[in-house]
ROKOL-21401 format. One record per residue: residue in three letters; y, x, z negated of N, C-alpha, C in turn. Coordinates in steps of 0.02 Angstrom, whole numbers, plus 50000, padded with zeros to 5 digits. Each point is the difference from the previous one (the first is absolute). Example, Ala and Ser with C-alpha at 12.3 -4.5 7.8 and 13.67 -1.06 7.14 Angstrom:
  residuo    n.Y    n.X    n.Z   ca.Y   ca.X   ca.Z    c.Y    c.X    c.Z
      ALA  49716  50660  49610  50059  49955  50000  50060  50045  50000
      SER  50053  49982  50036  50059  50042  49997  50055  49961  49963
//
This chain:
  residuo    n.Y    n.X    n.Z   ca.Y   ca.X   ca.Z    c.Y    c.X    c.Z
      MET  56148  53736  60141  50046  50010  49924  49960  50036  49972
      GLN  50031  50061  49986  49977  50053  49944  50003  49986  49922
      PHE  49945  49991  49972  50002  49980  49928  50016  50055  49945
      LYS  50032  50002  49960  50017  50045  49946  49926  50031  49988
      GLN  49992  50072  50005  49958  50026  49980  49963  50009  49927
      GLU  50048  49989  49960  49989  50001  49922  49951  49931  49987
      TYR  49998  49949  50049  49952  49939  49979  49942  50018  50049
      CYS  49996  50035  50030  49932  50015  50041  49952  50049  49979
      PRO  49937  49988  50001  49955  50049  49981  49996  50068  50030
      GLU  49981  50045  49949  50013  50073  50023  49969  50014  50069
      LEU  50019  50024  50032  49975  50021  50071  50001  49943  50052
      CYS  50015  49949  49982  50001  49939  50042  50065  49988  50026
      ILE  50025  49976  50047  50048  49984  50040  50008  49919  49992
      CYS  50057  49965  49976  50000  49934  50008  50057  49970  50037
      CYS  50007  49943  50019  50050  49981  50053  49994  49926  50006
      LYS  50051  49977  50027  50011  49920  50013  50004  49998  50067
      GLU  49959  49952  50037  50013  49988  50070  50050  49938  49989
      ASP  50060  50006  50050  50052  49949  50009  49972  49944  50029
      GLU  49948  50009  50054  49997  49947  50040  49937  49957  49964
      SER  49948  50033  49973  49951  49960  49964  50012  49985  49926
      GLN  50054  50033  49971  49994  50005  49939  49957  50045  49956
      ARG  49973  50016  50032  49925  50034  49954  50023  50052  49962
      PHE  49980  50006  49947  50008  50059  49946  49946  50055  50006
      ILE  50002  50054  50042  49939  50045  50014  49999  50043  49953
      ILE  49934  50011  49979  49986  50071  49950  49956  50035  50055
      ASN  50026  50054  50019  49960  50032  50047  49970  50083  49976
      CYS  49943  49988  49982  49945  50046  49957  49951  50029  50052
      ILE  50015  49995  50064  49951  50037  50041  50003  50072  50005
      ASN  49926  50024  50003  49989  50061  50024  50024  50049  49946
      LEU  49972  49983  49933  50017  50041  49938  49947  50026  49973
      GLY  49936  49979  50016  49945  50018  49957  49983  49976  49937
      LEU  50041  49948  49977  50008  49966  49937  49920  49982  49978
      PRO  49981  50003  49945  49945  49974  49988  50001  49938  49968
      GLU  50050  49972  49976  50017  49935  49977  50081  49975  50014
      ILE  50004  49941  49992  50062  49960  50009  50055  50024  49949
      PRO  50056  50024  50013  50057  50019  49947  49991  49934  49950
      SER  50010  50019  49940  50002  49964  49933  50047  49944  49996
      GLU  50062  50017  50037  50064  49952  50002  50010  49987  50072
      LEU  50010  49954  50025  50036  49982  50045  50062  49945  50007
      PRO  50044  50013  50045  50060  49952  49984  49977  49923  50012
      ILE  50030  49969  49942  49989  49931  49997  50055  49974  50041
      THR  49978  49959  50061  50050  49967  50031  49957  49963  50047
      GLU  50046  49955  50043  49977  49946  50038  49965  50030  50074
      ASN  49954  49971  50035  49984  50029  50056  49981  50085  50010
      ALA  49965  50005  49935  49986  50074  49997  49937  50025  50043
      THR  49998  50035  50041  49948  50025  50028  49966  50082  49986
      LEU  49945  50007  49986  49977  50069  49984  49964  50026  50057
      LEU  50017  50057  50028  49976  50042  50045  49960  50060  49966
      PHE  49939  49982  49995  49962  50059  49947  49936  50027  50060
      GLU  50014  50022  50060  49949  50012  50052  49990  50072  49999
      ASN  49944  50025  50017  49967  50069  49999  50023  50032  49930
      ASN  49962  49966  49961  50011  50037  49922  49928  50001  49989
      ASN  49983  49997  49926  49936  50013  49977  49979  49961  49945
      LEU  50032  49942  49998  49978  49940  49963  49927  49985  50004
      GLN  49971  49984  49939  49924  49993  50007  49982  49944  49969
      THR  50049  49965  49946  49985  49939  49985  50078  49955  49969
      LEU  49982  49937  50012  50060  49956  49967  49946  49954  49953
      ASP  50003  50012  49938  49951  49969  49958  50055  49963  49953
      ASN  49947  49975  49946  50048  49963  49950  50044  50036  49944
      SER  49987  50074  50013  50037  50044  49954  50059  50026  50030
      THR  50017  49968  50066  50066  50021  50031  50067  49965  49957
      LYS  50033  50034  49962  50060  49990  49968  50053  50028  50035
      ILE  50031  49965  50043  50047  50016  50059  50070  49949  50003
      LYS  50059  50029  49972  50053  49964  49993  50021  49978  50066
      GLY  50007  49932  50019  50034  49977  50066  49939  50002  50033
      PHE  49931  50009  49989  49948  50000  50051  49988  49914  50025
      TYR  50006  49968  49957  49974  49923  49997  50063  49964  50039
      GLN  50061  50025  50013  50056  49971  50042  49984  50014  50061
      LEU  49963  50049  50023  50000  50029  50071  49975  49924  50049
      LYS  50034  50006  50057  49984  49961  50056  49967  50009  50053
      GLU  50000  50066  50009  49955  50040  50063  49960  50066  49947
      LEU  49940  50008  50016  49959  50057  49982  49971  50038  50054
      HIS  50027  50070  50021  49971  50026  50040  49955  50070  49986
      LEU  49935  49996  50009  49964  50038  49959  49938  50040  50047
      ARG  50023  50001  50072  49966  50030  50051  49989  50079  49982
      TYR  49931  50010  50028  49985  50079  49987  50004  50019  49927
      ASN  49966  49983  49953  49987  50014  49942  49940  50008  49983
      ASN  49970  50013  49940  49924  49999  49987  49990  49943  49955
      LEU  50028  49947  50016  49991  49955  49968  49919  49960  49990
      SER  49974  49995  49949  49932  49970  49989  50001  49941  49963
      LYS  50051  49993  49958  49996  49932  49961  50069  49980  49993
      ILE  50006  49928  50018  50051  49956  49979  49988  49949  49948
      GLU  50039  50006  49942  49993  49943  49947  50063  49966  50002
      VAL  50053  50020  50014  50064  49980  49991  50043  49994  50059
      LEU  50045  49956  50002  50047  49996  50050  50064  49955  49977
      PRO  50060  50022  50037  50062  49969  49987  49997  49928  50010
      LYS  50035  49967  49936  50000  49917  50002  50038  49975  50058
      SER  50038  50031  50027  50044  49979  50057  49987  50031  50061
      ILE  49940  50017  50022  49994  50032  50047  49996  49953  50063
      GLN  50019  50025  50058  50007  49972  50066  49964  50042  50048
      LEU  49987  50055  49991  49959  50054  50049  49975  50045  49964
      LEU  49926  50016  50013  49956  50043  49972  49973  50042  50065
      ASP  50008  50061  49992  49973  50045  50057  49951  50051  49968
      ILE  49948  50000  50002  49939  50048  49974  49958  50021  50049
      ARG  50033  50005  50063  49957  50030  50034  49982  50076  50004
      ASN  49942  50035  50026  49979  50054  50000  50001  50035  49923
      ASN  49947  49961  49977  49997  50033  49931  49936  49998  49978
      SER  49963  49997  49937  49936  50012  49991  49976  49929  49953
      LEU  50017  49946  50021  49986  49944  49976  49933  49969  50019
      THR  49945  49970  49964  49943  49979  50013  50002  49920  50000
      THR  50038  49975  49955  50013  49934  49987  50068  49983  49957
      LEU  50023  49933  49996  50041  49983  49957  49972  49952  49943
      ASN  50018  50015  49938  49968  49958  49954  50028  49935  50000
      GLU  49956  49949  49954  50015  49927  50005  50073  49977  49972
      SER  50022  50038  49950  50077  49989  49988  50043  50014  50046
      VAL  49992  50048  50028  50033  50020  50064  50014  49951  50046
      ARG  49937  49973  50030  49988  49961  50052  50035  49920  49981
      GLU  49980  49983  49928  50041  49948  49985  50073  49995  50005
      PHE  50022  50052  49978  50075  50000  50005  50018  50001  50063
      LEU  49977  50047  50053  50019  49999  50064  49995  49930  50031
      THR  49938  49974  49993  49996  49934  50016  50050  49937  49975
      GLN  50019  50017  49940  50065  49944  49964  50053  50017  50041
      LYS  50025  50072  50015  50057  50028  50029  50014  49971  50069
      SER  49927  49993  50029  50002  49989  50074  50011  49913  50006
      ASN  49989  49966  49948  50012  49924  49996  50070  49993  49995
      MET  50023  50040  49946  50072  49969  49992  50051  50039  50028
      SER  49995  50053  50031  50060  50031  50037  49961  50030  50064
      SER  50046  50047  50044  49970  50037  50058  49988  50063  49974
      LEU  49941  50017  50017  49970  50062  49978  49963  50038  50063
      THR  50021  50066  49996  49971  50048  50051  49951  50044  49973
      ILE  49945  50016  50033  49957  50061  49961  49974  50034  50059
      PHE  49995  50048  49995  49955  50063  50044  49949  50023  49962
      ILE  49940  50004  50025  49945  50035  49958  49952  50044  50049
      SER  50014  50018  50058  49951  50044  50033  50006  50067  49982
      GLY  49946  50042  50028  49983  50058  49988  49989  50011  49933
      ASN  49960  49964  49973  49966  50011  49926  49920  49990  50002
      ASN  49968  50012  49948  49919  50013  50005  49973  49935  49969
      TRP  50033  49934  50035  49973  49938  49972  49924  49995  50002
      ILE  49966  49978  49945  49932  49999  50004  49988  49928  50033
      CYS  49966  50002  50050  49978  49930  50026  49929  49979  50000
      HIS  49981  49980  49935  49934  49980  49973  50007  49941  49963
      CYS  49941  49971  49982  49997  49932  49969  50033  50002  49939
      LYS  49982  50058  49950  50045  49996  49930  50066  50001  50008
      GLU  50038  50016  50068  50080  49989  50014  50004  49936  50035
      ILE  49970  49950  50003  50004  49941  50038  50059  49964  49995
      ARG  50025  50002  49927  50054  49968  49979  50072  50039  50024
      PHE  49997  50060  50009  50047  50032  50032  50024  49997  50069
      PHE  49930  49994  50029  49984  49982  50088  50045  49929  49998
      ARG  49980  49951  49959  50027  49933  49993  50065  49999  50004
      PHE  50022  50044  49944  50082  50009  49995  50043  50021  50060
      THR  49967  50039  50042  50034  50026  50053  49999  49950  50065
      LYS  49946  49955  49991  50006  49940  50046  50045  49964  49997
      ASP  50012  49976  49914  50041  49946  50000  50066  50022  50005
      LEU  50021  50067  49986  50069  50030  50013  50010  50030  50069
      ALA  49954  49974  50040  50003  50022  50078  50078  50013  50028
      GLU  50037  49950  49986  50074  49991  50019  50051  50044  49969
      ASN  49980  50011  49940  50041  50055  49966  49981  50082  50013
      ILE  49925  50014  50006  49985  50057  50008  50017  50013  50086
      LYS  50052  50036  49998  50021  50006  50070  49956  50057  50042
      ASP  49970  50041  49975  49944  50048  50032  49931  49989  49983
      LEU  49981  49935  49991  49943  49984  49985  49938  50011  50080
      CYS  50043  49993  50048  49965  50020  50065  49981  50075  50007
      LYS  50032  50045  49973  49988  50062  49997  49971  50040  49932
      THR  49980  49930  49940  49968  50030  49944  49928  50008  50017
      GLU  49973  50060  49980  49923  50014  50002  49976  50003  49928
      CYS  49936  50005  50006  49943  49998  49950  50003  50089  49994
      HIS  49951  50017  49949  50003  50062  49981  49946  50033  50042
      ASP  49962  49946  50037  49947  50023  50060  50030  49980  50057
      SER  50064  49995  50008  50033  49998  50068  50007  49937  50027
      ARG  49969  49939  49959  49989  49941  50041  50068  49965  49988
      LEU  50034  49958  50056  50050  49964  49988  50000  49932  49963
      PHE  50054  49996  49958  49990  49942  49955  49997  49929  50044
      VAL  50046  50010  50048  49990  49944  50041  49952  49974  50048
      SER  49946  50051  50002  49942  49994  50042  49931  49974  49955
      LEU  50026  50001  49924  49950  49969  49958  50005  49935  49980
      GLU  49939  49977  49978  49984  49951  49965  49970  49996  49929
      GLU  49999  49951  49961  49965  50010  49939  49921  50024  50004
      ILE  49968  49963  50047  49940  50020  50018  49991  50060  50015
      ASP  50050  50039  50022  49996  50068  50009  50000  50052  49944
      LEU  50037  49977  49953  50002  50019  49928  49934  49993  49966
      CYS  49978  49939  50000  49955  49961  49944  49941  49980  50044
      PRO  49967  50044  50045  49946  49977  50046  49941  49970  49948
      GLU  49991  50001  49941  49950  49990  49952  50016  49927  49983
      LYS  50069  49971  49982  50012  49947  49992  49987  49952  50048
      ILE  50025  50007  50057  49978  49961  50052  49928  49950  50009
      PRO  49966  50061  49996  49932  49990  50009  49959  49952  49938
      ARG  50051  49996  49956  49980  49968  49941  50003  49922  50011
      TYR  50060  49984  50040  50026  49934  50022  49942  49975  50059
      VAL  49989  50061  50040  49956  49972  50061  49930  49998  49974
      ILE  49984  50040  49955  49934  49986  49970  49991  49938  49963
      PHE  50048  49985  49960  49994  49936  49984  50011  49937  50040
      PHE  50028  49998  50044  50007  49940  50047  49943  50012  50036
      THR  49982  50070  50033  49925  49991  50036  49944  49973  49952
      SER  50005  50017  49938  49946  49968  49959  50009  49936  49989
      PHE  50060  49972  49990  49995  49922  50005  49984  49954  50059
      ILE  50020  50048  50052  49976  49966  50053  49928  49988  49999
      MET  49972  50072  50006  49929  50016  49985  49961  49942  49971
      LEU  50022  49988  49924  49977  49964  49953  50001  49928  50020
      SER  50056  49984  50039  50015  49938  50016  49944  49981  50052
      CYS  49984  50056  50050  49951  49975  50055  49933  50003  49965
      LEU  49982  50046  49969  49942  50005  49960  49989  49927  49951
      LEU  50050  49963  49972  49981  49950  49979  49997  49939  50053
      SER  50035  50008  50056  49986  49945  50048  49935  50012  50028
      PHE  49981  50072  50015  49932  49995  50030  49935  49984  49942
      LEU  50027  50003  49942  49942  49986  49944  49996  49922  49994
      GLN  50080  49973  50006  49990  49920  50000  49964  49976  50069
      CYS  50020  50017  50059  49950  49979  50066  49920  50032  49993
      PHE  49988  50042  49978  49917  50036  50007  49973  50001  49931
      TRP  50033  49969  49946  49970  50022  49934  49921  49975  50002
      LYS  49988  49929  50017  49928  49977  50001  49955  50054  50041
      SER  50021  50024  50062  49973  50046  50033  49990  50071  49970
      ILE  50043  50001  49965  49990  50080  49967  49953  50004  49946
      VAL  50016  49946  49959  49956  49977  49929  49919  49992  50029
      MET  49993  49981  50052  49935  49978  50027  49969  50057  50034
      TRP  50037  50051  50036  49980  50058  50025  49981  50045  49921
      LEU  50038  50001  49973  49989  50047  49926  49930  49971  49958
      TYR  50002  49925  50003  49930  49990  49980  49941  50005  50039
      GLU  50011  50001  50050  49950  50016  50055  49972  50087  49993
      LYS  50050  50032  49982  49990  50084  50006  49980  50013  49924
      ARG  50003  49942  49947  50004  50016  49932  50029  50048  49973
      LEU  50073  49990  50014  50069  50035  49973  50029  49945  49948
      PHE  50015  50041  49956  50043  49955  49953  49982  49944  49985
      LEU  49930  50004  49981  49960  49939  49978  50031  49964  49954
      LYS  50029  50025  49938  50036  49965  49964  50053  49954  50007
      LEU  50027  50028  50048  50062  49960  50034  49971  49950  50060
      THR  49948  50018  50039  49991  49947  50047  49948  49954  49990
      THR  49956  50006  49938  49941  49963  49992  50041  49934  49946
      ARG  49975  49946  50032  50020  49943  49957  49960  49989  49931
      LEU  50012  49980  49941  49980  49975  49946  49959  49938  50014
      GLU  49943  49983  50018  49981  49939  50012  49986  49955  49929
      LYS  50033  49953  49996  50007  49959  49935  49945  49938  50018
      GLY  50004  49958  49941  49956  49938  50011  49921  50019  49973
      THR  49969  49942  50002  49928  50012  49975  49946  50042  50043
      GLU  49965  50005  49981  49952  50041  50039  49969  49950  50043
      THR  49975  50014  50063  49963  49949  50046  49921  50049  50021
      LYS  49958  49949  50013  49950  50029  50041  50008  50044  50047
      TYR  50046  49965  50051  50029  50037  50065  50081  50022  50000
      ASP  49988  50071  50041  50085  50001  50011  50016  49965  50065
      CYS  49962  49982  50036  50024  49964  50065  49968  49942  50029
      PHE  50006  49945  50007  49971  49957  50049  50013  49995  50065
      LEU  49962  50011  50048  50006  50006  50057  49987  49919  50034
      ALA  50052  49962  50027  49994  49939  50020  50017  49983  50085
      TYR  49946  49983  50038  49999  50011  50071  49961  49946  50021
      CYS  50000  49975  50072  49961  49964  50037  49929  50026  50014
      HIS  49940  49969  49991  49943  50011  50020  49994  50028  50077
      LYS  50048  49987  50041  49997  50042  50057  50020  50055  50004
      ASP  50038  50017  49949  50042  50074  49998  49946  50044  49956
      SER  49931  49996  49991  49962  50037  49953  50012  50076  50017
      HIS  50001  50004  50069  49999  50066  50021  50066  50052  49975
      LEU  50049  49959  49981  50052  50037  49973  49989  50030  49942
      VAL  49956  49982  49954  49989  50025  49929  49988  50064  49991
      SER  49955  50021  50047  49963  50059  49984  50066  50051  49998
      GLU  50053  50005  50035  50037  50051  49995  50039  50008  49924
      TYR  49999  49932  49989  50037  49995  49923  49953  50036  49953
      VAL  49937  49977  50001  49954  50030  49955  50000  50067  49991
      GLN  49986  50020  50063  50011  50092  50016  50053  50021  49971
      ARG  50053  49973  49999  50067  50039  49985  50006  49991  49928
      LEU  50000  49939  49983  50017  49985  49930  49949  50013  49939
      GLU  49937  49975  50017  49959  50006  49945  49966  50075  49995
      HIS  49998  50028  50063  49957  50071  50012  50067  50054  50009
      GLY  50057  49969  49992  50051  50056  50005  50019  50031  49940
      ARG  50060  50029  49980  50009  50045  49940  50013  49933  49951
      ASN  50028  49941  50020  50030  49967  49945  49933  49962  49973
      ARG  49956  49991  50026  49944  49962  49993  50001  49939  49968
      LEU  50033  49954  50026  50009  49930  49991  49934  49953  49992
      ARG  50001  49959  49956  49945  49952  50001  50011  49933  50050
      LEU  49977  49999  50057  50017  49948  50035  49954  49925  49992
      CYS  50018  49955  50013  49969  49924  50011  50006  49964  50054
      PHE  49950  50009  50038  50005  49956  50065  49932  49951  50004
      TYR  49992  49929  50024  49949  49971  49999  49931  50020  50019
      GLU  50008  50033  50058  49928  50029  50030  49951  50030  49944
      ARG  50040  50033  49968  49971  50032  49960  49995  49981  49923
      ASP  50052  49980  49975  50027  49981  49929  49981  49925  49978
      TRP  49994  49955  50059  50001  49930  49974  49922  49985  49993
      LEU  49978  49969  49963  49937  49964  49976  49978  49948  50054
      ALA  49955  50009  50030  49978  49954  50043  49972  49935  49981
      GLY  50027  49947  50019  49997  49926  49983  50057  49980  49957
      GLU  50029  50036  49975  50069  49974  49956  50057  49965  50054
      PRO  50033  49952  49978  50053  49968  50023  50043  50053  50025
      ILE  50037  49995  50075  50040  50043  50011  50071  50016  49968
      PRO  50028  49932  49978  50061  49994  49970  49992  50030  49909
      ASP  49928  49989  49978  50006  50043  49939  49981  50069  50003
      CYS  49978  50029  50065  49993  50069  50017  50072  50038  49999
      ILE  50043  49941  50034  50070  50039  50017  50037  50002  49939
      CYS  50003  49948  49961  50024  50007  49932  49982  50055  49963
      HIS  49929  50001  49990  49972  50064  49959  50026  50070  50022
      SER  49998  50010  50083  50021  50060  50008  50075  50013  49999
      VAL  50042  49954  50005  50073  50004  49977  50019  50003  49932
      GLU  49967  49970  49960  49996  50006  49927  49979  50079  49970
      ASN  49957  50009  50031  49980  50075  49978  50013  50062  50039
      SER  50038  49987  50033  50048  50072  50038  50073  50005  49979
      LYS  50009  50055  50005  50081  50012  49983  50047  49997  50064
      CYS  49968  50005  50044  50030  50001  50077  49970  49955  50046
      ILE  50038  49958  50041  49954  49959  50047  50039  50022  50084
      VAL  49954  50020  50030  50021  50031  50058  49977  49949  50063
      ILE  50036  49973  50033  49992  49962  50062  49998  50028  50055
      LEU  49959  49997  50055  49989  50029  50051  50019  49945  50045
      MET  50076  49983  50029  50022  49940  50027  49988  50021  50064
      THR  49945  49970  50036  49991  50003  50085  50003  49924  50011
      LYS  49998  49996  50062  50004  49936  50038  49941  49952  49972
      ASN  49942  50026  49998  49947  49965  49964  50016  49980  49939
      PHE  50025  50035  49959  50024  49988  49923  50036  49932  50009
      LEU  50061  50009  50028  50034  49942  50008  49986  49937  50021
      LYS  49943  50004  50036  49966  49932  50013  49939  49985  49974
      SER  49983  50040  49948  49954  49984  49953  50015  49955  49930
      VAL  49969  49953  49990  50012  49960  49950  50002  50026  49923
      TRP  49938  50047  50005  49996  50035  49938  50035  50069  49997
      GLY  50033  50013  50061  50047  50061  49980  50074  49979  49968
      ARG  50023  49931  50022  50045  49983  49977  49995  49980  49919
      LEU  49929  49971  49998  49996  50003  49918  50007  50044  49956
      GLU  49972  50068  50031  50005  50059  49976  50066  50021  49984
      PHE  50038  49994  50040  50084  50009  50015  50035  49973  49946
      ARG  49977  49923  49995  50029  49962  49952  49998  50020  49916
      LEU  49932  50006  50000  49979  50023  49936  50026  50071  49972
      ALA  49993  50052  50047  50039  50062  49988  50063  49982  49993
      LEU  50033  49967  50030  50083  49995  49989  49997  49957  49921
      HIS  49968  49956  49998  50007  49969  49930  49982  50049  49930
      ALA  49941  50039  50028  49988  50055  49937  50052  50045  49987
      THR  50029  50027  50060  50051  50044  49991  50075  49972  49966
      SER  50012  49930  50004  50046  49978  49984  49983  49990  49911
      LYS  49951  49984  49975  49986  49989  49942  49988  50070  49963
      ASP  49976  50043  50019  49985  50062  49972  50053  50062  50036
      GLN  50047  50026  49965  50046  50051  50035  49981  50069  50008
      TYR  49929  49997  49981  49984  50069  50015  49926  49993  50046
      LYS  50002  49945  50025  49948  50002  50067  50048  50007  50059
      ARG  49975  50032  50057  50038  50007  50050  49953  49960  50057
      LEU  50045  49993  50056  49991  49979  50053  50006  50036  50069
      ILE  49955  50025  50042  50035  50033  50053  49975  49969  50068
      VAL  50025  49993  50038  50004  49968  50056  49992  50053  50054
      ILE  49951  49996  50039  50011  50054  50068  49984  49965  50064
      ILE  50063  50003  50025  49996  49958  50071  49965  50043  50060
      TYR  49954  49972  50035  49976  50040  50066  50047  49977  50054
      PRO  49971  50049  50057  50050  49985  50042  50003  49944  50039
      ASP  49922  49974  49997  49996  49919  50044  50045  49947  49980
      VAL  50024  50021  49931  50036  49929  49972  50084  50006  50020
      GLU  50009  49959  50048  50071  49990  50029  50046  49959  49949
      ASN  49986  49956  49972  50029  49951  49955  49967  49966  49938
      PHE  50033  49978  49965  49956  49958  49932  50013  49927  50008
      ASP  49989  49977  50058  50013  49926  50015  49938  49957  49976
      GLU  49948  50030  49997  49948  49971  49977  49990  49985  49920
      LEU  50042  50038  49974  49996  49994  49917  50058  49944  49985
      ASP  49979  49972  49934  50051  49947  49978  50047  50035  49968
      GLY  50057  49950  49978  50058  50035  49978  50004  50031  49946
      GLU  49952  49998  49963  50011  50052  49928  49971  50057  50011
      LEU  49944  50026  50055  49978  50050  50024  50040  50032  50039
      LYS  50045  49961  50046  50039  50030  50051  50063  50028  49977
      SER  50022  49972  49942  50070  50012  49964  49983  50067  49949
      TYR  49923  50009  49987  49990  50064  49968  50009  50056  50043
      LEU  49978  50008  50052  50001  50037  50061  50065  50016  50018
      LYS  50055  49943  50013  50061  50021  50020  50043  50025  49942
      LEU  49983  49987  49934  50042  50032  49943  49970  50066  49978
      ASN  49923  50024  50008  49985  50054  49982  49987  50053  50040
      SER  49987  50050  49991  49980  50052  50032  49933  50013  50006
      TYR  49965  50023  50058  49937  50003  50027  49970  50062  50036
      LEU  49952  50015  50002  49980  50069  50045  49976  49988  50065
      ASN  50026  50044  50038  49966  49987  50079  49953  50043  50021
      ARG  49947  49991  50012  49939  50035  50015  50013  50045  50033
      ASN  50044  49990  50067  50012  50045  50046  50062  50060  49978
      ASP  50025  50000  49937  50042  50043  49969  49967  50070  50008
      THR  50025  50045  50023  49972  50058  50007  49999  50034  49929
      ASN  50027  49980  49955  49993  50019  49929  49977  49963  49960
      PHE  49950  49950  50021  49968  49933  49968  49954  50025  49936
      TRP  49958  50052  50010  49954  50012  49951  50038  50032  49933
      ASN  50051  50025  50018  50045  50040  49936  50018  49934  49964
      LYS  50031  49961  50049  50046  49946  49964  49952  49951  49957
      LEU  49932  49979  50033  49962  49963  49961  49979  50038  49951
      ILE  49964  50058  49993  49978  50046  49950  50053  49992  49925
      TYR  50058  50006  50035  50056  50011  49957  50006  49932  49955
      ALA  50004  49944  50041  50005  49918  49973  49939  49986  49960
      LEU  49946  50031  50008  49934  49985  49969  50012  50016  49922
      PRO  49957  49971  49949  49994  50026  49926  49986  50077  50019
      HIS  50039  50034  49949  50010  50083  49970  49944  50003  49953
      LYS  49969  50046  50016  49948  50025  49930  50041  50050  49961
      ILE  49996  49996  49929  50029  50026  49960  49975  50070  50014
      ILE  50054  50049  50008  49988  50069  50022  49987  50049  49933
      ASP  49933  50029  50004  49990  50043  49935  50018  50076  50031
      GLU  50056  50029  49978  50015  50068  50021  49943  50061  50015
      GLY  49959  49976  49936  49944  50053  50002  49937  49990  50037
      GLU  50017  49947  50035  49916  49976  50056  50018  50031  50057
      ASP  49937  50021  50022  49999  50028  50052  49990  49944  50067
      MET  50063  50004  50029  50003  49943  50045  49972  50013  50083
      GLU  49955  49961  50024  49995  49996  50073  50057  50013  50044
      ILE  49999  50029  50066  50056  49985  50035  49987  49955  50071
      ILE  50043  49966  50002  49988  49938  50046  50046  50026  50064
      ASN  49981  49970  50054  50022  50027  50063  50018  49932  50029
      ILE  50077  49978  50005  50011  49936  50013  50026  50009  50079
      GLU  49972  49973  50037  50009  50012  50073  50044  49938  50025
      HIS  50038  49999  50057  50046  49951  50027  49955  49950  50042
//
């Protein structure tokens, strides 16, 4: 049905379709640079403004009847910016223009319209920027995928199809942040677990190599003693002592050892010598062999050392178990309980010397002191 021309914009043709009841304002192929300033105000108005030279729809647009439009067809213009749309819009066709994005207010408006009523949009044939800075526009197209009828044909300015892209393709630098964070978290957790399991071994290795000495060197407390270490052993195992003297007295640490063959006074009662050695040493090292377990004096040395360390928190007891010791059945209850409840060193441990040297008293390290280098062998 033809509409009275006096109500229609100049050069345009207006008519009302009988079946759809749409009021069509046809301004196609007129080369117009802007939408006519006055449009008929009527229900179900549709503006066909294709193949013109429209460049912007901004906030300065003052068009009578514009906001009552239900359909807006703007194909084949030179649109580069859209800031306003009809409030009652149900169909928006902006195909084949020069648009690079839709601003936030337009996106929010279209999103609200899609939630409240049926909305149809066509957007293909533009120069859409598919870059991280336009990630919100990309998300908008994904959210309104059901409303954007030509999304499967919509391409970016670099010819990539929208439907083939994910956020990682637009923002490859963002994903690595999550990946780096997650990977760093996993690596840190693994590192902490590793340190928890091997902390002592690491510290001993650093101490052996004289690295980070302020971290690895213990500050020895308590009163100064004549000896650093008292070696307690059975006289039948005297042949074992020489390696301890060589490594501990003549090695880098230069510990002062006490052992009966050299440091006990001849003729002194053995119990007195044991007590004197225990009291005058920071550390008691017991070479626990099968012979030691059978020795009366060995058990006495063990008991006196145990009592001394229980009274003096700074005095340490180190028990070295030799391979010929299968069990502790020959010890009485107190000494047997100690070995069951406390850790000891195994002589056949491949890392034995490192563990022993680290467990022994540490010398106060002077950073300016020129230190000798020790070769710790397994």
